[in-house]
C-alpha positions as CSV (number, residue, x, y, z in Angstrom):
1,M,-65.6,7.0,33.3
2,I,-64.1,4.0,31.7
3,Y,-67.4,3.8,29.1
4,S,-67.6,7.4,28.7
5,K,-63.6,7.9,27.7
6,I,-64.6,4.8,24.7
7,K,-67.7,6.3,24.0
8,E,-65.5,9.5,23.6
9,I,-62.9,8.0,21.4
10,C,-65.2,6.3,19.2
11,K,-67.1,9.1,18.4
12,E,-63.9,10.6,17.1
13,K,-63.1,7.5,15.1
14,G,-66.2,7.4,13.5
15,M,-66.6,4.1,15.3
16,S,-69.8,2.7,17.2
17,I,-69.8,0.5,20.7
18,T,-71.1,-2.5,18.9
19,Q,-68.4,-1.8,16.5
20,I,-65.7,-2.0,19.2
21,E,-67.1,-4.6,20.8
22,K,-67.6,-7.2,18.3
23,N,-63.9,-6.3,16.9
24,A,-62.3,-7.0,20.5
25,G,-64.1,-10.2,20.8
26,L,-66.1,-8.9,23.5
27,S,-70.2,-10.1,24.0
28,N,-72.8,-7.1,23.0
29,G,-73.3,-4.8,25.7
30,A,-70.4,-5.5,27.6
31,I,-68.8,-2.0,27.5
32,S,-71.8,-0.5,28.7
33,K,-71.7,-3.0,31.7
34,W,-68.4,-1.1,32.6
35,N,-70.6,1.9,33.8
36,N,-71.4,-0.4,37.2
37,A,-68.7,-2.9,37.2
38,S,-64.6,-2.9,36.5
39,P,-63.6,-4.8,33.5
40,T,-60.6,-7.4,32.7
41,V,-57.4,-6.4,32.1
42,D,-57.4,-8.4,29.0
43,N,-60.9,-6.8,27.7
44,L,-59.5,-3.2,28.6
45,Q,-56.5,-4.0,26.5
46,S,-58.8,-5.7,23.4
47,V,-60.7,-2.7,23.1
48,A,-57.3,-0.4,23.6
49,K,-56.1,-2.3,20.7
50,V,-59.2,-2.1,18.3
51,L,-59.0,2.0,19.5
52,G,-55.8,2.5,18.5
53,C,-54.8,4.0,22.1
54,K,-53.4,2.5,25.3
55,V,-55.1,1.2,28.2
56,D,-53.8,4.5,30.3
57,D,-55.9,6.5,28.0
58,L,-59.3,4.6,28.9
59,L,-58.4,5.2,32.8
60,N,-56.9,9.1,32.5
61,E,-59.1,12.1,31.9
62,E,-58.2,13.2,28.9
63,V,-57.9,11.8,25.7
64,A,-55.2,10.4,24.1
65,V,-55.3,9.0,20.1
66,E,-52.4,8.1,18.4
67,G,-52.2,10.6,15.5
68,R,-54.2,13.5,17.2
């Protein structure tokens, strides 16, 4: 669910998962692992900051991106 949400927001912003991982200081492939394992709060906060959204937006079913 979290991975799908991040992927959806990335698509809307014209960014790749790899770009998000790099800008958030995560290892390559870290976000895709969130399909099977829960991310840390710190990692979620880093990704949310890079995407310009709130952590809650990554956890909720509706996408809410700033500026929409």
